[in-house]
C-alpha positions as CSV (number, residue, x, y, z in Angstrom):
1,M,-34.1,34.3,-13.0
2,K,-31.3,35.3,-10.6
3,W,-32.6,32.7,-8.1
4,L,-32.5,29.9,-10.8
5,K,-29.0,30.8,-11.8
6,M,-27.8,30.8,-8.2
7,Y,-29.5,27.5,-7.6
8,V,-27.8,25.9,-10.7
9,I,-24.4,27.2,-9.7
10,T,-24.8,25.9,-6.1
11,V,-25.9,22.4,-7.3
12,I,-23.0,22.2,-9.8
13,S,-20.5,23.3,-7.1
14,I,-21.8,20.7,-4.6
15,C,-21.6,18.0,-7.3
16,I,-18.0,18.9,-8.2
17,I,-17.0,18.8,-4.5
18,I,-18.7,15.4,-3.9
19,C,-17.1,14.0,-7.1
20,S,-13.6,15.2,-6.2
21,I,-13.9,13.7,-2.6
22,T,-15.0,10.4,-4.1
23,V,-12.1,10.3,-6.6
24,V,-9.5,11.1,-3.8
25,A,-11.0,8.5,-1.5
26,S,-11.0,5.8,-4.2
27,H,-7.3,6.3,-5.0
28,K,-6.2,6.1,-1.4
29,A,-3.9,3.1,-1.0
30,K,-5.0,0.3,1.3
31,T,-2.3,-0.6,3.7
32,I,-1.7,-3.1,6.5
33,T,0.8,-3.1,9.3
34,T,4.2,-4.7,8.8
35,Q,3.5,-7.3,11.5
36,A,0.3,-8.3,9.8
37,A,2.2,-8.6,6.5
38,F,4.9,-10.8,8.1
39,D,2.0,-13.0,9.6
40,L,0.4,-13.2,6.1
41,V,3.7,-14.2,4.5
42,D,4.3,-16.9,7.2
43,S,0.9,-18.3,6.5
44,K,1.5,-18.5,2.8
45,V,5.0,-19.9,2.9
46,P,5.2,-23.8,3.3
47,N,6.1,-25.1,6.7
48,E,9.1,-26.8,5.3
49,A,10.6,-23.6,4.0
50,K,13.6,-22.2,5.9
51,Y,13.8,-18.5,6.7
52,E,17.1,-17.1,5.4
53,G,16.8,-13.5,6.4
54,Y,15.7,-10.2,5.1
55,K,17.1,-7.0,3.6
56,K,15.7,-3.5,3.7
57,D,16.1,-1.4,0.5
58,Q,16.3,2.2,1.7
59,V,16.1,3.6,-1.8
60,N,13.0,1.8,-3.1
61,G,11.3,1.4,0.3
62,T,11.0,-2.4,0.1
63,T,11.8,-5.2,2.5
64,I,13.0,-8.4,0.8
65,I,12.5,-11.6,2.7
66,Y,14.5,-14.7,1.7
67,Y,13.2,-18.3,2.1
68,S,14.8,-21.5,0.9
69,Y,12.5,-24.4,-0.1
70,N,13.2,-27.4,-2.4
71,D,16.8,-26.4,-2.9
72,A,15.8,-23.0,-4.3
73,C,15.8,-19.5,-2.8
74,H,12.4,-17.8,-2.9
75,I,11.8,-14.0,-2.4
76,V,8.9,-12.1,-0.9
77,E,8.9,-8.3,-1.4
78,L,7.1,-6.0,0.9
79,F,6.5,-2.5,-0.5
80,H,6.3,0.2,2.1
81,Q,4.5,3.6,1.8
82,T,6.3,6.9,1.6
83,D,5.2,10.1,3.2
84,D,4.1,12.5,0.5
85,F,5.6,15.6,2.1
86,T,8.8,14.5,3.6
87,R,9.5,11.5,1.3
88,E,10.3,9.4,4.3
89,I,9.6,5.7,4.2
90,K,6.9,4.4,6.6
91,W,8.5,1.1,7.6
92,D,5.5,0.2,9.8
93,K,3.0,0.2,6.8
94,V,2.9,-2.2,3.8
95,S,1.0,-1.3,0.7
96,N,1.8,-4.3,-1.5
97,I,3.2,-7.8,-1.2
98,K,4.9,-9.7,-4.1
99,F,5.7,-13.4,-3.9
100,D,8.3,-14.9,-6.2
């Protein structure tokens, strides 16, 4: 009886550990480098668009890229990751890109 109880506790513990590792791994944000993000933006923006510059938002951890095309200003936002412990922005990693 003691052997069965110990076996059940061990199996349940292993299942809990495996499930928690799976949940943590599935919520890990997928990132790309900033240079790869700039290359992706350049490939998506039309060739006739004129680059107007960029601005880094230190508070929100975003880089805003401005393009003018067809007499209108278009914005591309790059969202950067922050370090969980120091709350510093990782400017070399991009977690999301938003085209306007």
